[in-house]
C-alpha positions as a Markdown table, in Angstrom:
| # | Residue | x | y | z |
|---|---|---|---|---|
| 1 | Ala | 82.4 | 99.2 | 134.5 |
| 2 | Val | 85.8 | 99.8 | 133.0 |
| 3 | Val | 86.2 | 99.1 | 129.3 |
| 4 | Phe | 89.5 | 98.1 | 127.8 |
| 5 | Lys | 90.2 | 97.5 | 124.1 |
| 6 | Ser | 92.8 | 94.8 | 124.7 |
| 7 | His | 94.3 | 92.5 | 127.4 |
| 8 | Ala | 97.6 | 94.5 | 127.0 |
| 9 | Glu | 95.9 | 97.7 | 128.1 |
| 10 | Glu | 94.1 | 95.9 | 131.0 |
| 11 | Thr | 97.4 | 94.4 | 132.2 |
| 12 | Ile | 99.0 | 97.9 | 132.4 |
| 13 | Leu | 96.1 | 99.5 | 134.3 |
| 14 | Arg | 94.5 | 96.6 | 136.2 |
| 15 | Ser | 96.1 | 97.6 | 139.5 |
| 16 | Leu | 94.4 | 101.0 | 139.4 |
| 17 | Ile | 90.9 | 99.6 | 139.0 |
| 18 | Pro | 88.8 | 99.1 | 142.2 |
| 19 | Asp | 87.7 | 95.5 | 142.8 |
| 20 | Ser | 84.1 | 96.6 | 142.7 |
| 21 | Cys | 84.3 | 97.6 | 139.0 |
| 22 | Ala | 83.2 | 95.3 | 136.3 |
| 23 | Ile | 85.9 | 94.7 | 133.6 |
| 24 | Leu | 84.8 | 94.5 | 130.0 |
| 25 | Arg | 87.2 | 94.0 | 127.0 |
| 26 | Val | 85.7 | 95.4 | 123.8 |
| 27 | Pro | 88.1 | 95.2 | 120.8 |
| 28 | Ala | 88.6 | 98.2 | 118.6 |
| 29 | Gly | 86.0 | 98.1 | 115.9 |
| 30 | Val | 86.9 | 98.3 | 112.2 |
| 31 | Asp | 84.3 | 99.4 | 109.6 |
| 32 | Pro | 83.1 | 96.5 | 107.3 |
| 33 | Cys | 84.0 | 98.6 | 104.3 |
| 34 | Phe | 87.7 | 97.5 | 104.8 |
| 35 | Thr | 86.7 | 94.0 | 103.6 |
| 36 | Thr | 85.0 | 95.3 | 100.4 |
| 37 | Pro | 87.1 | 95.2 | 97.2 |
| 38 | Thr | 88.0 | 98.5 | 95.5 |
| 39 | Pro | 88.3 | 99.2 | 91.8 |
| 40 | Glu | 91.3 | 97.4 | 90.3 |
| 41 | Arg | 94.5 | 99.4 | 90.5 |
| 42 | Leu | 92.6 | 102.5 | 91.7 |
| 43 | Phe | 95.5 | 103.8 | 93.9 |
| 44 | Arg | 98.3 | 102.7 | 91.6 |
| 45 | Asp | 96.8 | 104.3 | 88.5 |
| 46 | Ser | 95.8 | 107.4 | 90.4 |
| 47 | Tyr | 99.3 | 108.1 | 91.6 |
| 48 | Ala | 101.3 | 106.4 | 88.8 |
| 49 | Val | 103.0 | 103.9 | 91.1 |
| 50 | Glu | 103.5 | 100.2 | 91.1 |
| 51 | Glu | 105.1 | 98.5 | 94.1 |
| 52 | Tyr | 105.2 | 100.7 | 97.2 |
| 53 | Leu | 105.4 | 100.6 | 101.0 |
| 54 | Leu | 102.6 | 102.5 | 102.8 |
| 55 | Trp | 102.4 | 104.4 | 106.0 |
| 56 | Val | 99.1 | 106.1 | 107.0 |
| 57 | Gly | 99.0 | 108.6 | 109.9 |
| 58 | Ile | 100.3 | 111.7 | 111.6 |
| 59 | Ile | 104.0 | 112.5 | 110.9 |
| 60 | Glu | 105.7 | 113.2 | 114.2 |
| 61 | Pro | 108.8 | 112.2 | 116.2 |
| 62 | Ala | 106.9 | 109.6 | 118.3 |
| 63 | Lys | 106.0 | 107.8 | 115.1 |
| 64 | Asn | 109.7 | 107.5 | 114.0 |
| 65 | Gln | 109.2 | 108.3 | 110.3 |
| 66 | Leu | 112.6 | 110.0 | 110.0 |
| 67 | Ala | 114.5 | 106.9 | 111.0 |
| 68 | Thr | 112.5 | 104.8 | 108.6 |
| 69 | Ile | 113.3 | 107.1 | 105.8 |
| 70 | Lys | 117.0 | 107.0 | 106.6 |
| 71 | Ala | 116.9 | 103.2 | 107.0 |
| 72 | Leu | 115.2 | 102.6 | 103.6 |
| 73 | His | 116.8 | 105.5 | 101.7 |
| 74 | Asp | 118.3 | 103.2 | 99.1 |
| 75 | Leu | 115.3 | 100.9 | 98.7 |
| 76 | Pro | 114.1 | 101.1 | 95.1 |
| 77 | Ile | 110.5 | 100.6 | 96.2 |
| 78 | Pro | 109.1 | 104.0 | 97.4 |
| 79 | Ile | 107.5 | 104.7 | 100.7 |
| 80 | Ile | 104.2 | 106.6 | 100.4 |
| 81 | Phe | 103.3 | 108.5 | 103.5 |
| 82 | Val | 99.6 | 109.6 | 103.8 |
| 83 | Gly | 98.9 | 112.0 | 106.6 |
| 84 | Asn | 99.2 | 115.4 | 108.2 |
| 85 | Phe | 101.8 | 116.7 | 110.6 |
| 86 | Arg | 101.9 | 118.7 | 113.9 |
| 87 | Asp | 105.6 | 119.5 | 114.0 |
| 88 | Ala | 106.7 | 121.4 | 110.8 |
| 89 | Thr | 110.4 | 121.1 | 111.6 |
| 90 | Tyr | 110.2 | 117.3 | 111.9 |
| 91 | Tyr | 108.1 | 117.1 | 108.7 |
| 92 | Glu | 110.6 | 119.1 | 106.8 |
| 93 | Ala | 113.4 | 116.9 | 108.1 |
| 94 | Cys | 111.5 | 113.9 | 106.8 |
| 95 | Val | 110.9 | 115.5 | 103.4 |
| 96 | Asn | 114.6 | 116.6 | 103.1 |
| 97 | Ala | 115.9 | 113.2 | 104.1 |
| 98 | Ala | 113.7 | 111.3 | 101.7 |
| 99 | Pro | 114.9 | 110.3 | 98.2 |
| 100 | Ser | 113.0 | 111.7 | 95.2 |
| 101 | His | 110.9 | 108.6 | 94.7 |
| 102 | Phe | 109.4 | 108.7 | 98.3 |
| 103 | Arg | 106.1 | 110.6 | 98.4 |
| 104 | Phe | 104.2 | 112.5 | 100.9 |
| 105 | Leu | 100.4 | 112.7 | 100.4 |
| 106 | Pro | 97.9 | 114.7 | 102.4 |
| 107 | Pro | 95.3 | 112.9 | 104.6 |
| 108 | Met | 92.7 | 110.9 | 102.7 |
| 109 | Ile | 89.1 | 110.6 | 103.7 |
| 110 | His | 88.7 | 107.7 | 106.1 |
| 111 | Lys | 86.9 | 104.7 | 104.6 |
| 112 | Ser | 87.1 | 106.3 | 101.1 |
| 113 | Asp | 87.8 | 104.1 | 98.1 |
| 114 | Ile | 91.2 | 105.7 | 97.5 |
| 115 | Leu | 92.4 | 105.1 | 101.0 |
| 116 | Arg | 91.1 | 101.5 | 101.1 |
| 117 | Ala | 92.7 | 100.9 | 97.7 |
| 118 | Ala | 96.0 | 102.3 | 99.0 |
| 119 | Leu | 95.9 | 99.7 | 101.8 |
| 120 | Arg | 94.8 | 96.8 | 99.5 |
| 121 | Glu | 97.4 | 97.4 | 96.8 |
| 122 | Cys | 100.5 | 98.2 | 98.9 |
| 123 | Arg | 103.5 | 95.8 | 98.9 |
| 124 | Leu | 103.9 | 96.3 | 102.7 |
| 125 | Tyr | 102.3 | 98.4 | 105.3 |
| 126 | Ile | 104.9 | 99.8 | 107.8 |
| 127 | Glu | 104.9 | 101.7 | 111.1 |
| 128 | Ser | 107.9 | 101.9 | 113.3 |
| 129 | Gly | 106.8 | 104.2 | 116.1 |
| 130 | Tyr | 107.6 | 104.2 | 119.8 |
| 131 | Glu | 104.0 | 103.5 | 120.7 |
| 132 | Pro | 101.8 | 100.5 | 119.8 |
| 133 | Gly | 99.9 | 100.5 | 116.5 |
| 134 | Gly | 96.2 | 101.3 | 116.4 |
| 135 | Lys | 93.3 | 101.1 | 114.0 |
| 136 | Ser | 95.5 | 101.9 | 111.0 |
| 137 | Val | 97.3 | 98.7 | 111.5 |
| 138 | Leu | 94.1 | 96.7 | 112.0 |
| 139 | Glu | 92.6 | 98.3 | 108.8 |
| 140 | Ala | 95.8 | 97.4 | 106.9 |
| 141 | Val | 95.7 | 93.8 | 108.0 |
| 142 | Ile | 92.0 | 93.4 | 107.3 |
| 143 | Ser | 92.5 | 94.9 | 103.9 |
| 144 | Gly | 95.0 | 92.1 | 103.2 |
| 145 | Ala | 98.3 | 93.9 | 103.6 |
| 146 | Gln | 101.5 | 92.4 | 104.9 |
| 147 | Val | 102.6 | 94.5 | 107.9 |
| 148 | Val | 105.9 | 95.5 | 109.4 |
| 149 | Ile | 105.5 | 96.9 | 113.0 |
| 150 | Pro | 107.4 | 97.1 | 116.3 |
| 151 | Arg | 107.0 | 94.1 | 118.6 |
| 152 | Ser | 104.7 | 94.9 | 121.6 |
| 153 | Pro | 102.2 | 93.1 | 123.8 |
| 154 | Trp | 99.4 | 94.8 | 121.9 |
| 155 | Ala | 100.8 | 93.7 | 118.5 |
| 156 | Glu | 101.3 | 90.1 | 119.7 |
| 157 | Glu | 97.9 | 89.9 | 121.1 |
| 158 | His | 96.2 | 91.1 | 118.0 |
| 159 | Phe | 98.4 | 89.5 | 115.2 |
| 160 | Gly | 100.4 | 86.7 | 116.8 |
| 161 | Asp | 103.3 | 85.7 | 114.5 |
| 162 | Phe | 101.8 | 87.2 | 111.3 |
| 163 | Pro | 103.7 | 90.5 | 111.1 |
| 164 | Val | 107.4 | 90.9 | 110.6 |
| 165 | Tyr | 108.3 | 92.6 | 113.8 |
| 166 | Ile | 110.9 | 95.3 | 114.1 |
| 167 | Ala | 113.2 | 94.4 | 117.0 |
| 168 | Thr | 114.0 | 98.0 | 117.9 |
| 169 | Gln | 113.3 | 101.4 | 116.4 |
| 170 | Ser | 116.9 | 101.7 | 115.1 |
| 171 | Glu | 117.7 | 102.2 | 111.4 |
| 172 | Pro | 119.4 | 98.7 | 111.0 |
| 173 | Ala | 116.5 | 96.9 | 112.7 |
| 174 | Ile | 113.9 | 98.7 | 110.4 |
| 175 | Ala | 115.9 | 97.8 | 107.3 |
| 176 | Glu | 116.3 | 94.2 | 108.3 |
| 177 | Ala | 112.6 | 93.8 | 109.1 |
| 178 | Val | 111.6 | 95.3 | 105.7 |
| 179 | Ala | 114.0 | 93.0 | 103.9 |
| 180 | Val | 112.5 | 90.0 | 105.6 |
| 181 | Ala | 109.0 | 91.1 | 104.8 |
| 182 | Leu | 109.8 | 91.7 | 101.2 |
| 183 | Ser | 111.0 | 88.1 | 100.9 |
| 184 | Arg | 107.7 | 86.7 | 102.0 |
| 185 | Asp | 104.4 | 86.3 | 100.3 |
| 186 | Lys | 101.2 | 87.8 | 101.6 |
| 187 | Asn | 99.1 | 85.6 | 103.9 |
| 188 | Pro | 95.5 | 86.6 | 103.1 |
| 189 | Gly | 94.0 | 84.2 | 105.7 |
| 190 | Ile | 95.0 | 86.5 | 108.6 |
| 191 | Ala | 92.6 | 89.2 | 107.3 |
| 192 | Asp | 89.6 | 87.0 | 108.0 |
| 193 | Ile | 90.8 | 86.0 | 111.4 |
| 194 | Val | 91.4 | 89.7 | 112.5 |
| 195 | Ala | 88.1 | 90.8 | 110.8 |
| 196 | Ala | 86.1 | 88.3 | 112.8 |
| 197 | Arg | 87.4 | 89.7 | 116.1 |
| 198 | His | 87.2 | 93.4 | 115.2 |
| 199 | Met | 84.3 | 94.0 | 112.8 |
| 200 | Ser | 81.8 | 96.6 | 113.7 |
| 201 | Pro | 79.1 | 96.6 | 115.0 |
| 202 | Gly | 79.6 | 93.1 | 116.3 |
| 203 | Val | 82.4 | 94.1 | 118.6 |
| 204 | Leu | 80.0 | 96.1 | 120.6 |
| 205 | Ala | 77.7 | 93.2 | 121.5 |
| 206 | Gln | 79.2 | 92.6 | 124.9 |
| 207 | Leu | 79.0 | 96.3 | 125.8 |
| 208 | Cys | 75.4 | 96.6 | 124.7 |
| 209 | Asp | 74.4 | 93.5 | 126.7 |
| 210 | Tyr | 76.1 | 95.0 | 129.8 |
| 211 | Ile | 74.3 | 98.3 | 129.3 |
| 212 | Lys | 70.9 | 96.6 | 128.8 |
| 213 | Ala | 71.4 | 94.5 | 131.9 |
């Protein structure tokens, strides 16, 4: 059997799969802890911040943080980046381009209260990379965050019209998408819809049934 996490992935690779193989689609699983409330204002009080945009993940050229920093340089709301880096030169370019109210925090323990609070309390969760989003975006949506991400078959399959999509990875497109998102209220109902499709361990039921058979 060949297991895909999404229809979008299957569409790209389907022609490479022998007809004799069974095809299973098992969505990426998200830990149930991301639906659990965190202590009120835990992240905001810990880092002395009120409204903020959040980006969790590795800082590298493919993720396009530098263009996002330049696009939103004059935004009074800070961007808080949480994550490590592989390319020191690119990381330094991001730090040097960022205004003083933008912040760069080290990685946080996955599933920890402080990381979940960061997702739950952010004004917007943003990613503008050249590759489709992953579990970080799923965790953000399930935590109740409004998200700004590039349009892709993966994103449309998982979130429909809920996100504010970035038309291109250019600075004007990023700035425009964020402005639109900031004008909207959060839609908490989408969190339950996405959680129903991606909550672990339920997402593994089809794979377990196949293995047992």
